[in-house]
N, C-alpha and C positions, 0 to 999 in steps of 0.2 A: 353517870353510869356506875353501876355497882360491879365490883370485881370480886371473883371467887378464887380461892386456891384450888389446886387440882384435887386435893383431898375432899374439899367441900363439893366440888362438881361430881366426883365419883360417888359420894353419898347421895347427892340429889338424883343422879341417874341410876343409882343402884347397880353399879358395875365396879369391877376391881380397878385398882390403879394401873395394872398391866394393860387391861383392855382400853382404858382411857388414854394411856400413853400411845397405844397403837393408833387410836383415832386421831390424835394430835399429829403423829408422825406422817399419817396418810393425808393430812390436810383437811380431814372432816371437821375438825374444830380448830379455829384460829386462836392463838394465844397472844397476849401482850406481856411485856416484861416490865416489872417494877424493879429497877436495878437488875439483879440476876434471877429474880423470882418470877416464874411464869404465872400468869393470871388469865382467867377467862371472863369476859364481860357478860352481863345479863342479856344484852341484845344478841350476842353470838350464841348464847345458850338457848334462847328462845328460837332463833333461826334453826338451830340443829334439831330441836324437839319438834319443829313443824315439818320436818322432812317426811316424804311419803312412806319410807320404810321405817317401821317402829324400831326403836333402839333395842339391840339384842337379837333381832331377827337375822338368822343366817340364810341368805338368799343363794340361789343357784349361781348367780353372777359372782358373788363373793367366793364361793367354793372353787369355781373354775378359774377365776382370776388368781387365786392363791396358788393353785396347782401350776398354772402356766408360768407364774413368776418364779416359783421354786425350781421348775423343770425347764427353764428357758434354754439351758445348754444341751437339751436332748437333740439327737439327730433328727427326730421326727417332730420337732417343735412346730414347724409350719403346718404339718398335717394335724397336729393337736389343736392348733388355733382354729383351723377350718371346722374340725369336728365340734369344738366348743361352741363356735358360732351357730352350728346346726342345732345343738342341744338348747342353746338359749332361745333361738327362734321358735323351736318346737315346744319347749316346756315353759318358757317365760323367764325373763331376766330376774323377776322378783319372786320367783317360786320359793315358798318357805320350805327349807330343807327339813325342818323339824317335823312337819306334817306331810312330807312327801311320801306317797304310798304307791303300791304296785299298780293300782288301776290307772293312775296318771301316766306311769311309765308305759303300760301296755297300750294306752291310747296313742302315745307318741310312736311306739314301735309299729302299730298298725298303719298309721299314716305314712311313716317312712318306707314301709315295705311296698307301698304302691309306686314308689319312685326309684328305690335302690334295692340292691341284693341283700340277702341275709348276712353275708360277710361284712358289708358296709355298716349295717346296723350293729353287728357284734363289736366292731371297732369303736363305734360311738359309745356303746354300753361299757366297754372296757375302760375308755377314758373317764366316763362318769364314775365308775366304780373306784378307779384309782384316785380320782380327785376327792371323793368322799372319804376314802380310807386315809389319805394323807392329811386331810383337814382334821379328822378325828384324832389322829396320832399326834399332830403338831399342836393342836389347840385344846387337847384333852377334852374332846367332845364325844358324844355318843349319838351322832346323827344316824338315822336309819339308812340302810343301803338296799333299796328295792331291786337292784340289779342282780342280786344273788339268785341263781337258778333260772335266769331269764335268757341265757344265751341260746340263740337259735341254731338249729341243725344246718350245717353248711354242706353243699354238694362236694363230692370228692374232688380233690385238687386236679387241675388240668395238667396233663402231660402230653405235649405235642413234640415229636422229634422227627428228624429226617433220617432216611436211609443214606448210606455213604454216597450212592450215585446221585441222590437228590441234592446232597450237600455240595457235590462237585458242580452240579448244574447251577446252583445258586451262586457259587463263587465265580463261575464263568460269567454269569449274568451281571454280577456286581462289578466286574472289570469293565463293563460297558457304561457304567454310571458316570455322571458328571462329578460325583464325589470321589476323588482319587484314592482315598484311603479306605473306602467301604469294603472292598474285597479283603484287604489285610485285616481289618477289624473282624470280619466274619471268621477268617482262619484262626485268629487268636482266640475268639470266643469259643469256637468249636473244640480247640485243642488245649484250652486252659480251664474252661468251665467258669471263668470269671464273670462277674456281673457287668452290665453295661457301664455303670458309673465307675466301677473299679478300673475298667480298661480305658475309658475316656479320661480319667484322672491320673493315669499312669505316667510317671516321669522317668526320664532316662537314667537318673541316678539310682533307681530301684530295679534296674535290669542288670543282672550279672551274666555277661556273655561267657566268661571263662568257665563258670560252674553251671551254666545253663539253668537258671531259675530267676524268677522275679519275686519281689517282696511287696506285700500289701500290709502297710502298717495299720494299727488299730483305728487311726483316724480316717482311713480310707475304706474301711469295710463296714458292712451293715451290722455285723455282730460285735463291732468294736474290739476285735481280737486280731492280733498280728498273725499272718500266715505266709508261708512261702510256697510258690507253685513251681514245680519242676517243668521245664520246657520240653515239649515234644520236638523232635528234629524239624518238623515242618513249621512249628511256631517259632523256633529259634531262627530258622532261615528267613522267615518273614520279618522278624525284628532286625536281623542283620541288614536286610535290604532297606527297611525304613530308616535305620540309623544313618545310612549313607546319604539320605535325603533330608535329614532332620533340619527343622527351621527354628526350633525352640526347645524349651525344657520338657514339653509334653510329647509323648509318643505320637498321639493323634492331635494334630493342630492344623489351623488354617494357614493361608499363605502369609499371614502376619505373625505367625508363631503363637497365636492365642489358642487356648483350650477349645476343643470342639464342644458345642452345646448339645446338639441333637442330630441324629441321622435317621430318624424314623421314616420320613417321607421317601428318601432315597432307598432305604431298605425295603419298604413296601413295593416300590416300583421294580426293584431287582427281583423280588419274589414273584411279581406279576409276570415279568418277562420269562422267568424260569418255570412258569405254570405251577407255582407252589401256593396253595391256598391255606387260609387260617393259620398263618405262621407269624409269630412276633419275634422281636429282637431277643427277649428273654428265653425264647424257645431254643436258641442256640446253646444256652446253658443246659437245658433239658436234654438236648441231643448229646452233649458231651457225657452227661451222667448215664444216659441210656446205653451208649456205646460201651462204657466201662462195665456196667452191670451185665450186659450180654457177653462180655469177655470174661466174666467170672470174678471181677474185682470185688473184694469184700465191701459191704455197705459202710463199715466204719472208716475204711480208707477213702471212699468217695465222700463221706461226711467231712473229713478233714480237708480234702482237696477243695470242696465247694464252700467250706466255711459255715456249714450248718451248725446251729447251736445244739441240736439233738439229732440222734440217728433216726428218731421218729419222722423227722422231715424228709430224710433220705429214703425212708421206707416206701415212699410213693412210687419209687422205681423198682421195688422188689418183684413185682409181677413180671418184669422183663427178664428175670433170671431163669430162662428156659432150660439152661444146661442142668441146673440142680433138679428141676422138675423131671427132665428126661432121665436123669440118674436115678431118681426115686422110682419112676415108672419101670425102669429096667429091672427092679427087684421083683416084678410080677411076671409070671409066665403067661402064655396065651390064653389060659383058662381063667385068668384073673385071680389066681392064688399066689401067695408068696412062695418063692423058690425054696426057701428054707423055713422050717417051722420055728416060730418064736417060742423059746422056753417059757 
C-alpha cells in the first residue's frame, strides 16, 4: 500500500489543506499514522474519489447540515430540523448549490403550496436563505441565493378575542373541567398576556407576591429577553390560592409535582361547553392585548408587556383603538366639515 502525506493528497485532489483537514475531521477520509505523522493510503484515496458526489460539490445537505450544527442551541432548533428535512425531500439531498437556480426553487414552492400555507413556505425559505448566507460567510463562498425576492404574500394575522362576558363564561366552564388548574390558567393568561409556554413553565421562585409581579427570564421567553409582568389583582389572587395548594416548583403541575405538558384538549372542551367557537389557547393572549388597546393603553406599553420584538407586531391590534377614532371623528361637524379651519 502506498501512503501519501496530507500535502500530497491536497495537491492530488486540488483542494486546500484547510478543506482536506475538514474532510479528515468529519471522517470522510481515514488516516493512518506513521509515528506522529498522518498519512492517507492509496486504497482510501481511491474509495473517496469513487463516491457519488464529486469532490468540491457543495450540496444542499451539506449547507443545511452546517447550519443546523452551528445553530444547534437555537430555541427553534427542532422546527429548523423539520423544515430542513422538508427542503431536502423536496429539492434533493445532493442538489448542487452552485447551479441552484430560481426555477428549481419555484417548482418546490408550487408543490408545497398544494399542501401547506404561504406562511409555512415562507418559513422554509427563510431557513434556506439563512443557511446559504451562513455557509457563504463562514466558508468564504459565493453560492447563489435564489430565495431573494421569493417570499409569498401572507394573509393578515388572525386576531380572535373574547368580550369580558364571554371570558367569564369560559372561566366558569373551565371550573367544570377534570383538569383542576384549567380555570386558573385561563385567568392568568387573560390578565398577564403571557404565552402558554411561559405560564406552564412558570416556577414559584419567579413570583413576587409582595410587589405583585412575576419574572420571565430570557431562557423562558420566545424573544430571549427578560421581562417583568405586573400582576392584576385578579391574577394575584389566583396565584395566592394556587400557592396554598402547591405540589412542586411549578405553578401549574400534576399531582406528582411535575410540569404540565399540554392542556389543549381540556381547553377545547371548556370552549365547547361555553359555546365559544374558533378560539385557541393563544387567543387568550390576543384577548388581553385587545382589552388593553380598547382601554387606550399605548401600543409601546402593550409591546413591552407582551414581549414583542417590535411594535409592528403589536400594531395588529391597532384597529381596536376605537377611542382614538371617535376622538378624530369628533373634529367633524354634522356636515362633514372640520370645526376649525386648518391654517
